[in-house]
C-alpha positions as CSV (number, residue, x, y, z in Angstrom):
1,M,-31.3,20.8,-13.4
2,T,-29.4,20.3,-10.1
3,K,-26.1,18.6,-10.5
4,P,-25.2,15.6,-8.3
5,Y,-23.1,16.6,-5.3
6,L,-19.7,15.1,-4.8
7,F,-17.5,15.7,-1.7
8,I,-13.8,15.0,-2.0
9,T,-12.0,14.4,1.3
10,R,-8.7,15.9,0.3
11,K,-7.8,18.9,-1.9
12,L,-6.9,17.6,-5.3
13,P,-5.4,19.6,-8.2
14,D,-7.8,21.8,-10.0
15,E,-6.6,20.7,-13.4
16,V,-7.9,17.2,-12.6
17,V,-11.1,18.2,-10.9
18,D,-12.3,21.1,-13.0
19,P,-13.3,19.1,-16.1
20,F,-15.8,17.2,-14.0
21,R,-17.5,20.3,-12.7
22,E,-19.6,20.5,-15.8
23,H,-21.6,17.4,-14.6
24,L,-21.0,17.5,-10.8
25,D,-21.3,20.0,-8.0
26,I,-18.0,19.4,-6.3
27,T,-16.6,20.5,-2.9
28,M,-13.2,19.5,-1.6
29,W,-11.7,19.4,1.9
30,D,-9.4,22.4,2.0
31,S,-6.2,20.6,3.0
32,K,-3.7,18.6,0.8
33,E,-2.2,16.9,3.8
34,E,-4.6,16.8,6.8
35,A,-7.4,14.3,6.9
36,V,-10.9,15.5,6.9
37,K,-12.4,15.9,10.3
38,P,-14.9,13.1,11.2
39,E,-17.7,15.5,12.0
40,R,-17.2,17.2,8.6
41,L,-17.1,13.9,6.8
42,L,-20.4,12.8,8.4
43,K,-22.0,16.2,7.6
44,E,-21.0,15.9,3.9
45,A,-21.9,12.2,3.7
46,K,-25.5,13.1,4.8
47,Q,-26.0,15.3,1.8
48,A,-23.6,14.0,-0.9
49,D,-24.5,11.8,-3.8
50,G,-20.9,10.7,-4.0
51,L,-17.8,10.6,-1.9
52,L,-14.2,10.5,-3.1
53,T,-12.2,9.1,-0.2
54,M,-8.7,8.4,1.0
55,L,-7.4,5.3,2.8
56,S,-7.2,7.4,6.0
57,D,-11.0,8.1,5.9
58,S,-13.1,5.6,7.9
59,I,-16.3,5.0,6.0
60,H,-18.1,2.8,8.5
61,E,-21.7,1.7,9.1
62,D,-22.6,4.8,11.1
63,V,-21.6,7.0,8.3
64,L,-23.2,5.0,5.5
65,R,-26.5,4.5,7.5
66,Q,-27.0,8.3,7.7
67,A,-26.0,9.0,4.1
68,E,-29.5,8.9,2.6
69,N,-28.5,10.3,-0.8
70,L,-25.2,8.5,-1.2
71,K,-24.8,6.3,-4.2
72,V,-21.1,5.9,-4.6
73,V,-17.8,5.9,-2.6
74,A,-14.7,6.1,-4.8
75,N,-11.6,5.2,-2.8
76,L,-8.4,6.7,-4.1
77,A,-6.4,3.5,-3.5
78,V,-6.3,-0.1,-4.6
79,G,-7.2,-1.2,-1.0
80,F,-10.6,-0.5,0.6
81,D,-10.3,-1.9,4.2
82,N,-11.2,1.6,5.4
83,I,-14.7,1.1,4.0
84,D,-17.4,-1.2,5.5
85,I,-18.2,-3.1,2.3
86,E,-21.1,-5.1,3.8
87,A,-22.7,-1.9,5.0
88,A,-22.3,-0.3,1.6
89,K,-24.1,-3.3,0.0
90,K,-26.9,-3.1,2.6
91,H,-27.5,0.5,1.7
92,N,-27.1,0.0,-2.0
93,I,-24.0,2.2,-2.2
94,T,-21.4,1.3,-4.9
95,V,-17.7,1.2,-3.8
96,T,-14.9,1.6,-6.3
97,N,-11.1,1.5,-6.1
98,T,-8.1,2.2,-8.3
99,P,-6.4,-1.0,-9.3
100,D,-4.2,-1.5,-12.4
101,V,-3.2,2.2,-12.8
102,L,-0.8,1.9,-9.8
103,T,0.6,-1.6,-10.3
104,E,3.9,-0.8,-12.0
105,T,4.5,2.3,-9.9
106,T,4.0,0.4,-6.7
107,A,6.2,-2.4,-8.0
108,D,9.0,0.1,-8.7
109,L,8.7,1.4,-5.1
110,T,8.7,-2.1,-3.7
111,F,11.8,-3.2,-5.5
112,G,13.5,0.1,-4.7
113,L,12.7,-0.3,-1.0
114,L,14.1,-3.8,-1.1
115,M,17.3,-2.5,-2.8
116,A,17.7,0.5,-0.4
117,T,17.3,-1.8,2.6
118,A,19.6,-4.5,1.4
119,R,22.4,-2.1,0.2
120,R,22.0,0.3,3.2
121,M,21.5,3.2,0.8
122,M,19.6,5.5,3.3
123,E,22.2,4.8,6.0
124,A,25.0,5.5,3.6
125,A,23.5,8.7,2.3
126,A,23.1,10.0,5.9
127,F,26.7,8.9,6.6
128,V,27.9,11.3,3.8
129,K,25.5,14.2,4.6
130,E,26.4,14.1,8.3
131,G,30.1,14.4,7.6
132,E,31.0,10.9,8.8
133,W,32.8,9.8,5.6
134,K,36.4,10.4,6.7
135,H,37.9,7.1,5.6
136,W,37.3,4.1,3.4
137,S,37.6,0.4,4.2
138,P,36.6,-2.7,2.3
139,L,33.5,-3.3,4.4
140,L,32.4,0.3,4.7
141,M,28.5,0.3,4.6
142,A,28.6,-3.3,3.2
143,G,25.1,-4.6,2.7
144,S,23.6,-7.7,1.1
145,D,23.6,-8.8,-2.5
146,I,20.2,-8.9,-4.3
147,H,21.2,-10.7,-7.5
148,H,20.8,-14.5,-7.5
149,K,19.2,-14.4,-4.0
150,T,15.7,-15.8,-3.2
151,I,12.7,-13.5,-3.0
152,G,9.5,-14.7,-1.4
153,I,6.4,-12.8,-2.5
154,V,3.4,-13.3,-0.2
155,G,0.3,-12.2,-2.2
156,M,0.6,-12.8,-6.0
157,G,-1.8,-10.2,-7.3
158,R,-1.1,-7.7,-10.0
159,I,1.6,-5.9,-8.0
160,G,3.2,-9.2,-7.0
161,E,3.5,-10.2,-10.6
162,A,5.1,-6.9,-11.4
163,V,7.6,-7.3,-8.5
164,A,8.4,-10.8,-9.7
165,K,9.2,-9.5,-13.2
166,R,11.7,-7.1,-11.7
167,A,13.2,-9.8,-9.5
168,R,13.7,-12.0,-12.5
169,G,15.7,-9.2,-14.1
170,F,18.1,-9.5,-11.2
171,D,18.4,-13.2,-11.7
172,M,16.6,-13.9,-8.4
173,N,14.9,-17.1,-7.5
174,V,11.2,-16.2,-7.1
175,L,9.0,-18.1,-4.6
176,Y,5.4,-17.1,-4.0
177,Y,2.5,-17.9,-1.7
178,N,-1.1,-17.0,-2.5
179,R,-4.5,-18.2,-1.5
180,T,-4.9,-19.7,-5.0
181,R,-2.1,-21.1,-7.1
182,K,-1.5,-19.2,-10.4
183,Q,-0.2,-21.6,-13.0
184,E,-0.3,-19.0,-15.8
185,V,2.0,-16.7,-13.7
186,E,4.4,-19.6,-13.1
187,D,4.5,-20.4,-16.8
188,K,5.0,-16.8,-17.8
189,L,7.5,-15.7,-15.2
190,G,9.2,-18.9,-14.0
191,V,8.2,-18.4,-10.4
192,E,7.6,-21.3,-7.9
193,Y,4.5,-21.8,-5.8
194,V,5.3,-22.9,-2.3
195,S,3.6,-23.1,1.1
196,F,3.8,-20.1,3.4
197,D,6.1,-21.9,5.8
198,H,8.4,-23.0,3.1
199,L,8.6,-19.4,1.7
200,I,9.3,-18.0,5.2
201,N,12.1,-20.5,5.8
202,K,13.9,-20.2,2.4
203,A,13.5,-16.6,1.3
204,D,16.3,-14.0,1.6
205,F,13.7,-11.3,1.0
206,V,10.2,-11.7,2.3
207,V,7.8,-9.3,0.6
208,S,4.3,-8.7,1.9
209,L,1.7,-7.8,-0.8
210,V,-1.4,-9.2,0.9
211,P,-4.6,-7.2,1.5
212,L,-5.7,-6.6,5.1
213,T,-8.3,-9.2,6.1
214,E,-9.2,-11.0,9.3
215,E,-6.9,-13.8,8.1
216,T,-3.9,-11.6,7.3
217,E,-4.0,-9.3,10.3
218,K,-0.7,-9.8,12.1
219,L,0.2,-12.5,9.7
220,F,3.8,-11.5,10.2
221,N,4.3,-12.1,13.9
222,E,6.8,-13.3,16.4
223,V,6.5,-16.9,15.3
224,V,6.9,-16.1,11.6
225,F,9.9,-13.7,12.1
226,N,11.6,-16.4,14.2
227,K,11.3,-18.9,11.3
228,M,13.0,-16.5,8.8
229,K,16.7,-16.7,8.0
230,R,18.9,-14.7,10.2
231,E,20.1,-12.8,7.0
232,A,16.5,-12.3,5.8
233,I,15.1,-8.8,5.1
234,F,11.3,-8.2,5.5
235,I,9.6,-5.8,3.1
236,N,6.1,-4.5,3.7
237,V,4.2,-2.4,1.1
238,S,0.7,-3.8,1.7
239,R,-0.9,-2.8,5.0
240,G,0.7,-2.0,8.3
241,K,-1.6,-4.2,10.3
242,V,-0.5,-7.4,8.6
243,M,2.6,-7.2,10.7
244,D,3.2,-7.0,14.4
245,E,5.6,-4.0,14.8
246,K,6.7,-5.0,18.3
247,A,7.6,-8.5,17.1
248,L,9.4,-7.0,14.1
249,F,11.4,-4.6,16.3
250,H,12.4,-7.5,18.6
251,A,13.3,-9.8,15.6
252,I,15.7,-7.1,14.3
253,T,17.3,-6.1,17.6
254,S,17.8,-9.7,18.7
255,G,19.3,-10.7,15.4
256,E,16.5,-13.0,14.3
257,I,16.3,-11.2,11.0
258,K,18.7,-8.7,9.3
259,G,16.4,-5.8,8.6
260,A,13.2,-4.4,7.1
261,G,11.9,-1.9,4.5
262,L,8.5,-0.5,5.4
263,D,6.2,1.7,3.5
264,V,3.2,1.1,5.8
265,F,2.6,1.0,9.6
266,E,0.0,-0.2,12.0
267,E,-1.1,3.4,12.7
268,E,-0.3,6.2,10.2
269,P,1.3,8.6,10.3
270,I,4.0,7.4,12.7
271,S,5.8,9.8,15.1
272,A,9.5,10.6,15.0
273,T,9.8,8.6,18.2
274,H,8.5,5.4,16.7
275,P,10.9,2.6,17.9
276,L,11.5,1.2,14.4
277,L,13.0,4.6,13.3
278,S,15.8,4.1,15.8
279,L,17.2,1.2,13.9
280,N,19.7,1.6,11.1
281,E,18.6,-1.7,9.7
282,V,15.1,-0.4,8.9
283,V,14.2,1.9,6.1
284,C,10.8,3.7,6.7
285,L,8.8,5.5,4.1
286,P,5.6,7.5,4.4
287,H,3.2,5.2,2.5
288,I,4.3,6.4,-0.9
289,G,3.9,3.1,-2.9
290,S,1.9,4.7,-5.7
291,A,3.3,8.2,-5.3
292,S,4.5,9.2,-8.7
293,R,2.8,12.3,-10.1
294,E,1.7,10.4,-13.2
295,T,0.1,7.5,-11.3
296,R,-1.5,9.7,-8.7
297,Y,-3.1,11.8,-11.4
298,N,-4.4,8.7,-13.1
299,M,-5.8,7.4,-9.8
300,M,-7.6,10.7,-9.3
301,K,-9.1,10.7,-12.8
302,L,-10.2,7.1,-12.5
303,S,-11.9,7.8,-9.2
304,L,-13.7,10.8,-10.6
305,D,-14.7,8.8,-13.7
306,N,-16.1,6.1,-11.4
307,V,-18.2,8.6,-9.5
308,L,-19.6,10.2,-12.7
309,N,-20.4,6.9,-14.3
310,V,-22.4,5.7,-11.2
311,L,-24.2,9.0,-10.8
312,Q,-25.1,8.9,-14.5
313,G,-26.5,5.4,-14.2
314,K,-23.6,3.7,-15.9
315,D,-21.3,0.9,-14.6
316,P,-18.1,2.1,-12.9
317,S,-14.8,1.0,-14.4
318,T,-13.4,-0.6,-11.2
319,P,-16.2,-1.6,-8.8
320,V,-15.4,-3.4,-5.5
321,N,-19.0,-4.5,-4.7
């Protein structure tokens, strides 16, 4: 009996993939770093029963329409804005993602990025490595306190809750804005629900954890940055397109806000000449929110489990549609 065919758009570790070869005929793109070429992706989609994709893969209507055998697309991420969900529904293709398994790891990175930006850790490390530490003064590399400050979390999903727990450990005042109020989270964590404008005006740290939708695209723009405190620090670990990078650059260079910590960008990967990289007040990371070995392995296994379940006629663990 012929096994269902799965194409994986990035090379994953054999120790994760091999156990699934008993039930699936699996081919992987032969690069750990470079994205699969669009023409190869289309070719594979036309014959595959399942696709295991990355956020950088665009799974749009044209791909799904030609994928006559395709039954499941498993996205190795909690987000899925790279996939045309409506087109997938139309063609009876199940889409899955990897929530939950990356929550705590992404929250760790979020709070670490906040700390690194506030306390100028990256700048200070470079100062030592470049041989500039030749003296000491009371305000040498002085940053901003984190404890007892106000953090504003925009998007109170699973990761938002985990970030709030960490913030409470630093005796921070936690404000949040979400499409729907979450009374159980307020009761459990002692956080306060406020309007978006109130959060933007009052928070010392504004943290974006919103998904990318039509409503959130460029949510953080010139008007919003101008409403923030002059000492405010903006943290984005959600999607790059929820912020206007030019407006952010202007807000920092003009002194409207103090700085930013970014794990995501409008277009990825960014080049070494990206304007935000020229600013000491900005910490930039290469989209590593969930990048611990333990979590990434769990994400891979969950994605493969979802594919196998669908192709065996079972319900996936984490369906999107």
